[in-house]
KOLLUMMAR-840962 format. One record per residue: residue in three letters; residue number from 1; x, y, z of N, C-alpha, C, CB in turn. Coordinates in pm, whole numbers. Glycine has a CB too. Layout:
N
rec residu = ALA&num = NUM&n_px = X&n_py = Y&n_pz = Z&ca_px = X&ca_py = Y&ca_pz = Z&c_px = X&c_py = Y&c_pz = Z&cb_px = X&cb_py = Y&cb_pz = Z
...
***
This chain:
72
rec residu = UNK&num = 1&n_px = -2671&n_py = -1366&n_pz = 1301&ca_px = -2647&ca_py = -1276&ca_pz = 1438&c_px = -2547&c_py = -1399&c_pz = 1532&cb_px = -2836&cb_py = -1226&cb_pz = 1534
rec residu = UNK&num = 2&n_px = -2467&n_py = -1314&n_pz = 1587&ca_px = -2359&ca_py = -1389&ca_pz = 1637&c_px = -2445&c_py = -1486&c_pz = 1777&cb_px = -2219&cb_py = -1266&cb_pz = 1688
rec residu = UNK&num = 3&n_px = -2564&n_py = -1430&n_pz = 1810&ca_px = -2615&ca_py = -1487&ca_pz = 1949&c_px = -2691&c_py = -1634&c_pz = 1888&cb_px = -2741&cb_py = -1362&cb_pz = 2043
rec residu = UNK&num = 4&n_px = -2732&n_py = -1637&n_pz = 1789&ca_px = -2787&ca_py = -1755&ca_pz = 1731&c_px = -2669&c_py = -1837&c_pz = 1693&cb_px = -2879&cb_py = -1726&cb_pz = 1611
rec residu = UNK&num = 5&n_px = -2579&n_py = -1806&n_pz = 1685&ca_px = -2450&ca_py = -1905&ca_pz = 1646&c_px = -2420&c_py = -1948&c_pz = 1776&cb_px = -2309&cb_py = -1832&cb_pz = 1569
rec residu = UNK&num = 6&n_px = -2362&n_py = -1868&n_pz = 1865&ca_px = -2338&ca_py = -1915&ca_pz = 2003&c_px = -2437&c_py = -2000&c_pz = 2057&cb_px = -2324&cb_py = -1810&cb_pz = 2091
rec residu = UNK&num = 7&n_px = -2561&n_py = -1951&n_pz = 2057&ca_px = -2700&ca_py = -2046&ca_pz = 2124&c_px = -2645&c_py = -2169&c_pz = 2050&cb_px = -2898&cb_py = -1994&cb_pz = 2073
rec residu = UNK&num = 8&n_px = -2698&n_py = -2228&n_pz = 1920&ca_px = -2638&ca_py = -2326&ca_pz = 1881&c_px = -2534&c_py = -2413&c_pz = 1946&cb_px = -2604&cb_py = -2288&cb_pz = 1794
rec residu = UNK&num = 9&n_px = -2417&n_py = -2383&n_pz = 1936&ca_px = -2302&ca_py = -2442&ca_pz = 1938&c_px = -2307&c_py = -2495&c_pz = 2107&cb_px = -2177&cb_py = -2333&cb_pz = 1886
rec residu = UNK&num = 10&n_px = -2332&n_py = -2402&n_pz = 2220&ca_px = -2378&ca_py = -2395&ca_pz = 2336&c_px = -2464&c_py = -2578&c_pz = 2329&cb_px = -2481&cb_py = -2232&cb_pz = 2353
rec residu = UNK&num = 11&n_px = -2620&n_py = -2568&n_pz = 2243&ca_px = -2700&ca_py = -2639&ca_pz = 2266&c_px = -2598&c_py = -2789&c_pz = 2216&cb_px = -2840&cb_py = -2588&cb_pz = 2194
rec residu = UNK&num = 12&n_px = -2559&n_py = -2788&n_pz = 2132&ca_px = -2478&ca_py = -2887&ca_pz = 2035&c_px = -2400&c_py = -2976&c_pz = 2127&cb_px = -2370&cb_py = -2808&cb_pz = 1927
rec residu = UNK&num = 13&n_px = -2318&n_py = -2882&n_pz = 2230&ca_px = -2195&ca_py = -2940&ca_pz = 2298&c_px = -2276&c_py = -3032&c_pz = 2423&cb_px = -2075&cb_py = -2801&cb_pz = 2362
rec residu = UNK&num = 14&n_px = -2404&n_py = -3028&n_pz = 2416&ca_px = -2416&ca_py = -3120&ca_pz = 2518&c_px = -2429&c_py = -3240&c_pz = 2521&cb_px = -2485&cb_py = -3101&cb_pz = 2571
rec residu = UNK&num = 15&n_px = -2406&n_py = -3318&n_pz = 2405&ca_px = -2370&ca_py = -3385&ca_pz = 2383&c_px = -2391&c_py = -3480&c_pz = 2253&cb_px = -2377&cb_py = -3401&cb_pz = 2468
rec residu = UNK&num = 16&n_px = -2347&n_py = -3611&n_pz = 2200&ca_px = -2330&ca_py = -3668&ca_pz = 2079&c_px = -2437&c_py = -3769&c_pz = 2016&cb_px = -2213&cb_py = -3727&cb_pz = 2088
rec residu = UNK&num = 17&n_px = -2548&n_py = -3742&n_pz = 1884&ca_px = -2630&ca_py = -3779&ca_pz = 1885&c_px = -2728&c_py = -3778&c_pz = 1956&cb_px = -2607&cb_py = -3835&cb_pz = 1869
rec residu = UNK&num = 18&n_px = -2744&n_py = -3629&n_pz = 1981&ca_px = -2864&ca_py = -3581&ca_pz = 1990&c_px = -2959&c_py = -3533&c_pz = 2001&cb_px = -2881&cb_py = -3583&cb_pz = 1996
rec residu = UNK&num = 19&n_px = -3098&n_py = -3477&n_pz = 1984&ca_px = -3177&ca_py = -3372&ca_pz = 1895&c_px = -3174&c_py = -3302&c_pz = 1829&cb_px = -3221&cb_py = -3318&cb_pz = 1914
rec residu = UNK&num = 20&n_px = -3100&n_py = -3204&n_pz = 1930&ca_px = -3069&ca_py = -3100&ca_pz = 1873&c_px = -2982&c_py = -3116&c_pz = 1747&cb_px = -3017&cb_py = -3026&cb_pz = 1965
rec residu = UNK&num = 21&n_px = -2889&n_py = -3242&n_pz = 1734&ca_px = -2830&ca_py = -3209&ca_pz = 1631&c_px = -2856&c_py = -3253&c_pz = 1533&cb_px = -2737&cb_py = -3217&cb_pz = 1635
rec residu = UNK&num = 22&n_px = -2968&n_py = -3325&n_pz = 1557&ca_px = -3037&ca_py = -3409&ca_pz = 1393&c_px = -3152&c_py = -3271&c_pz = 1350&cb_px = -3167&cb_py = -3625&cb_pz = 1434
rec residu = UNK&num = 23&n_px = -3196&n_py = -3197&n_pz = 1409&ca_px = -3265&ca_py = -3069&ca_pz = 1362&c_px = -3174&c_py = -2930&c_pz = 1348&cb_px = -3382&cb_py = -3041&cb_pz = 1466
rec residu = UNK&num = 24&n_px = -3057&n_py = -2949&n_pz = 1377&ca_px = -2920&ca_py = -2898&ca_pz = 1343&c_px = -2918&c_py = -2924&c_pz = 1156&cb_px = -2782&cb_py = -3005&cb_pz = 1447
rec residu = UNK&num = 25&n_px = -2836&n_py = -3075&n_pz = 1169&ca_px = -2822&ca_py = -3119&ca_pz = 1011&c_px = -2920&c_py = -3065&c_pz = 918&cb_px = -2835&cb_py = -3271&cb_pz = 993
rec residu = UNK&num = 26&n_px = -3097&n_py = -3024&n_pz = 944&ca_px = -3122&ca_py = -3011&ca_pz = 889&c_px = -3161&c_py = -2869&c_pz = 829&cb_px = -3155&cb_py = -3084&cb_pz = 908
rec residu = UNK&num = 27&n_px = -3082&n_py = -2769&n_pz = 935&ca_px = -3104&ca_py = -2627&ca_pz = 950&c_px = -2978&c_py = -2542&c_pz = 888&cb_px = -3125&cb_py = -2595&cb_pz = 1107
rec residu = UNK&num = 28&n_px = -2868&n_py = -2685&n_pz = 847&ca_px = -2720&ca_py = -2590&ca_pz = 785&c_px = -2791&c_py = -2531&c_pz = 679&cb_px = -2560&cb_py = -2686&cb_pz = 717
rec residu = UNK&num = 29&n_px = -2820&n_py = -2578&n_pz = 568&ca_px = -2869&ca_py = -2505&ca_pz = 409&c_px = -2916&c_py = -2355&c_pz = 470&cb_px = -3038&cb_py = -2605&cb_pz = 308
rec residu = UNK&num = 30&n_px = -3021&n_py = -2394&n_pz = 532&ca_px = -3130&ca_py = -2279&ca_pz = 521&c_px = -3018&c_py = -2103&c_pz = 610&cb_px = -3324&cb_py = -2358&cb_pz = 653
rec residu = UNK&num = 31&n_px = -2906&n_py = -2160&n_pz = 739&ca_px = -2854&ca_py = -2112&ca_pz = 828&c_px = -2741&c_py = -2005&c_pz = 677&cb_px = -2786&cb_py = -2247&cb_pz = 959
rec residu = UNK&num = 32&n_px = -2706&n_py = -2080&n_pz = 581&ca_px = -2546&ca_py = -2004&ca_pz = 549&c_px = -2578&c_py = -2010&c_pz = 355&cb_px = -2350&cb_py = -2145&cb_pz = 627
rec residu = UNK&num = 33&n_px = -2676&n_py = -2058&n_pz = 290&ca_px = -2720&ca_py = -2032&ca_pz = 212&c_px = -2753&c_py = -1882&c_pz = 142&cb_px = -2784&cb_py = -2095&cb_pz = 238
rec residu = UNK&num = 34&n_px = -2710&n_py = -1850&n_pz = 47&ca_px = -2750&ca_py = -1685&ca_pz = 2&c_px = -2890&c_py = -1727&c_pz = -31&cb_px = -2654&cb_py = -1598&cb_pz = -150
rec residu = UNK&num = 35&n_px = -2973&n_py = -1647&n_pz = 1&ca_px = -3146&ca_py = -1651&ca_pz = -20&c_px = -3144&c_py = -1657&c_pz = -167&cb_px = -3247&cb_py = -1501&cb_pz = 42
rec residu = UNK&num = 36&n_px = -3241&n_py = -1705&n_pz = -251&ca_px = -3261&ca_py = -1671&ca_pz = -361&c_px = -3333&c_py = -1613&c_pz = -419&cb_px = -3260&cb_py = -1723&cb_pz = -400
rec residu = UNK&num = 37&n_px = -3269&n_py = -1558&n_pz = -530&ca_px = -3353&ca_py = -1432&ca_pz = -637&c_px = -3485&c_py = -1462&c_pz = -665&cb_px = -3290&cb_py = -1414&cb_pz = -794
rec residu = UNK&num = 38&n_px = -3541&n_py = -1342&n_pz = -683&ca_px = -3673&ca_py = -1380&ca_pz = -717&c_px = -3693&c_py = -1459&c_pz = -845&cb_px = -3750&cb_py = -1265&cb_pz = -724
rec residu = UNK&num = 39&n_px = -3578&n_py = -1428&n_pz = -928&ca_px = -3641&ca_py = -1505&ca_pz = -1053&c_px = -3590&c_py = -1639&c_pz = -1026&cb_px = -3595&cb_py = -1448&cb_pz = -1210
rec residu = UNK&num = 40&n_px = -3506&n_py = -1646&n_pz = -924&ca_px = -3493&ca_py = -1779&ca_pz = -914&c_px = -3580&c_py = -1896&c_pz = -838&cb_px = -3385&cb_py = -1781&cb_pz = -873
rec residu = UNK&num = 41&n_px = -3661&n_py = -1805&n_pz = -722&ca_px = -3806&ca_py = -1876&ca_pz = -689&c_px = -3903&c_py = -1887&c_pz = -796&cb_px = -3883&cb_py = -1802&cb_pz = -581
rec residu = UNK&num = 42&n_px = -3901&n_py = -1783&n_pz = -858&ca_px = -4005&ca_py = -1776&ca_pz = -983&c_px = -3984&c_py = -1925&c_pz = -1062&cb_px = -3964&cb_py = -1628&cb_pz = -1101
rec residu = UNK&num = 43&n_px = -3878&n_py = -1940&n_pz = -1108&ca_px = -3873&ca_py = -2057&ca_pz = -1187&c_px = -3910&c_py = -2175&c_pz = -1144&cb_px = -3767&cb_py = -2075&cb_pz = -1225
rec residu = UNK&num = 44&n_px = -3833&n_py = -2199&n_pz = -1016&ca_px = -3898&ca_py = -2329&ca_pz = -917&c_px = -4058&c_py = -2332&c_pz = -941&cb_px = -3867&cb_py = -2302&cb_pz = -727
rec residu = UNK&num = 45&n_px = -4114&n_py = -2206&n_pz = -908&ca_px = -4251&ca_py = -2218&ca_pz = -907&c_px = -4336&c_py = -2243&c_pz = -989&cb_px = -4288&cb_py = -2145&cb_pz = -877
rec residu = UNK&num = 46&n_px = -4264&n_py = -2242&n_pz = -1155&ca_px = -4331&ca_py = -2220&ca_pz = -1279&c_px = -4327&c_py = -2410&c_pz = -1337&cb_px = -4227&cb_py = -2079&cb_pz = -1391
rec residu = UNK&num = 47&n_px = -4203&n_py = -2444&n_pz = -1259&ca_px = -4169&ca_py = -2573&ca_pz = -1269&c_px = -4176&c_py = -2704&c_pz = -1233&cb_px = -4111&cb_py = -2569&cb_pz = -1264
rec residu = UNK&num = 48&n_px = -4286&n_py = -2654&n_pz = -1089&ca_px = -4308&ca_py = -2761&ca_pz = -981&c_px = -4472&c_py = -2791&c_pz = -1039&cb_px = -4287&cb_py = -2696&cb_pz = -789
rec residu = UNK&num = 49&n_px = -4520&n_py = -2912&n_pz = -998&ca_px = -4653&ca_py = -2951&ca_pz = -999&c_px = -4737&c_py = -2918&c_pz = -927&cb_px = -4667&cb_py = -3047&cb_pz = -994
rec residu = UNK&num = 50&n_px = -4691&n_py = -2991&n_pz = -798&ca_px = -4726&ca_py = -2964&ca_pz = -662&c_px = -4650&c_py = -2936&c_pz = -540&cb_px = -4784&cb_py = -3049&cb_pz = -633
rec residu = UNK&num = 51&n_px = -4709&n_py = -2926&n_pz = -447&ca_px = -4647&ca_py = -2943&ca_pz = -284&c_px = -4669&c_py = -3007&c_pz = -234&cb_px = -4656&cb_py = -2879&cb_pz = -193
rec residu = UNK&num = 52&n_px = -4524&n_py = -3083&n_pz = -146&ca_px = -4586&ca_py = -3183&ca_pz = -13&c_px = -4680&c_py = -3153&c_pz = 94&cb_px = -4484&cb_py = -3220&cb_pz = 71
rec residu = UNK&num = 53&n_px = -4775&n_py = -3203&n_pz = 69&ca_px = -4838&ca_py = -3122&ca_pz = 227&c_px = -4823&c_py = -3284&c_pz = 330&cb_px = -5079&cb_py = -3040&cb_pz = 208
rec residu = UNK&num = 54&n_px = -4782&n_py = -3417&n_pz = 266&ca_px = -4759&ca_py = -3485&ca_pz = 356&c_px = -4657&c_py = -3546&c_pz = 347&cb_px = -4837&cb_py = -3546&cb_pz = 379
rec residu = UNK&num = 55&n_px = -4639&n_py = -3636&n_pz = 473&ca_px = -4507&ca_py = -3729&ca_pz = 462&c_px = -4392&c_py = -3688&c_pz = 582&cb_px = -4430&cb_py = -3704&cb_pz = 296
rec residu = UNK&num = 56&n_px = -4356&n_py = -3735&n_pz = 650&ca_px = -4239&ca_py = -3698&ca_pz = 740&c_px = -4140&c_py = -3615&c_pz = 642&cb_px = -4161&cb_py = -3840&cb_pz = 808
rec residu = UNK&num = 57&n_px = -4077&n_py = -3504&n_pz = 662&ca_px = -3965&ca_py = -3408&ca_pz = 638&c_px = -4007&c_py = -3390&c_pz = 491&cb_px = -3800&cb_py = -3465&cb_pz = 669
rec residu = UNK&num = 58&n_px = -4089&n_py = -3409&n_pz = 445&ca_px = -4105&ca_py = -3347&ca_pz = 299&c_px = -4247&c_py = -3262&c_pz = 287&cb_px = -4106&cb_py = -3478&cb_pz = 181
rec residu = UNK&num = 59&n_px = -4347&n_py = -3179&n_pz = 408&ca_px = -4368&ca_py = -3093&ca_pz = 421&c_px = -4325&c_py = -2963&c_pz = 349&cb_px = -4357&cb_py = -3109&cb_pz = 505
rec residu = UNK&num = 60&n_px = -4362&n_py = -2918&n_pz = 248&ca_px = -4323&ca_py = -2812&ca_pz = 186&c_px = -4257&c_py = -2791&c_pz = 85&cb_px = -4281&cb_py = -2763&cb_pz = 241
rec residu = UNK&num = 61&n_px = -4243&n_py = -2958&n_pz = 59&ca_px = -4098&ca_py = -2957&ca_pz = -92&c_px = -4190&c_py = -2946&c_pz = -194&cb_px = -3976&cb_py = -3130&cb_pz = -134
rec residu = UNK&num = 62&n_px = -4117&n_py = -2851&n_pz = -297&ca_px = -4167&ca_py = -2881&ca_pz = -412&c_px = -4153&c_py = -3056&c_pz = -473&cb_px = -4096&cb_py = -2776&cb_pz = -498
rec residu = UNK&num = 63&n_px = -4241&n_py = -3052&n_pz = -638&ca_px = -4292&ca_py = -3128&ca_pz = -643&c_px = -4327&c_py = -3148&c_pz = -835&cb_px = -4387&cb_py = -3104&cb_pz = -532
rec residu = UNK&num = 64&n_px = -4261&n_py = -3237&n_pz = -873&ca_px = -4284&ca_py = -3258&ca_pz = -1038&c_px = -4356&c_py = -3373&c_pz = -1053&cb_px = -4150&cb_py = -3275&cb_pz = -1130
rec residu = UNK&num = 65&n_px = -4470&n_py = -3323&n_pz = -1112&ca_px = -4515&ca_py = -3471&ca_pz = -1165&c_px = -4490&c_py = -3477&c_pz = -1369&cb_px = -4729&cb_py = -3492&cb_pz = -1106
rec residu = UNK&num = 66&n_px = -4463&n_py = -3592&n_pz = -1351&ca_px = -4444&ca_py = -3633&ca_pz = -1527&c_px = -4536&c_py = -3705&c_pz = -1563&cb_px = -4318&cb_py = -3716&cb_pz = -1578
rec residu = UNK&num = 67&n_px = -4670&n_py = -3673&n_pz = -1507&ca_px = -4788&ca_py = -3778&ca_pz = -1569&c_px = -4895&c_py = -3660&c_pz = -1553&cb_px = -4829&cb_py = -3951&cb_pz = -1465
rec residu = UNK&num = 68&n_px = -4988&n_py = -3671&n_pz = -1642&ca_px = -5128&ca_py = -3592&ca_pz = -1640&c_px = -5198&c_py = -3643&c_pz = -1484&cb_px = -5241&cb_py = -3647&cb_pz = -1796
rec residu = UNK&num = 69&n_px = -5291&n_py = -3563&n_pz = -1390&ca_px = -5335&ca_py = -3564&ca_pz = -1282&c_px = -5466&c_py = -3674&c_pz = -1353&cb_px = -5359&cb_py = -3403&cb_pz = -1208
rec residu = UNK&num = 70&n_px = -5505&n_py = -3713&n_pz = -1489&ca_px = -5629&ca_py = -3821&ca_pz = -1437&c_px = -5545&c_py = -3916&c_pz = -1422&cb_px = -5763&cb_py = -3868&cb_pz = -1537
rec residu = UNK&num = 71&n_px = -5421&n_py = -3997&n_pz = -1471&ca_px = -5398&ca_py = -4098&ca_pz = -1479&c_px = -5327&c_py = -4198&c_pz = -1325&cb_px = -5329&cb_py = -4077&cb_pz = -1595
rec residu = UNK&num = 72&n_px = -5363&n_py = -4049&n_pz = -1201&ca_px = -5345&ca_py = -4102&ca_pz = -1069&c_px = -5457&c_py = -4215&c_pz = -1064&cb_px = -5360&cb_py = -3983&cb_pz = -950
***
């Protein structure tokens, strides 16, 4: 939607090294990427063994453990 892009541009023009810029850096992929297809999502879920639930910037990220849970 053009409104979103205009609002984002206006916010980012406020200055350099601003908090909005740091958030925008994290959003580019989600804003311009082609959405994953169902088979791709299923493949990622099948390959991952956990989802990060702690840690700054990692919440929701998929994770693959290469050891048994008993070894932790």
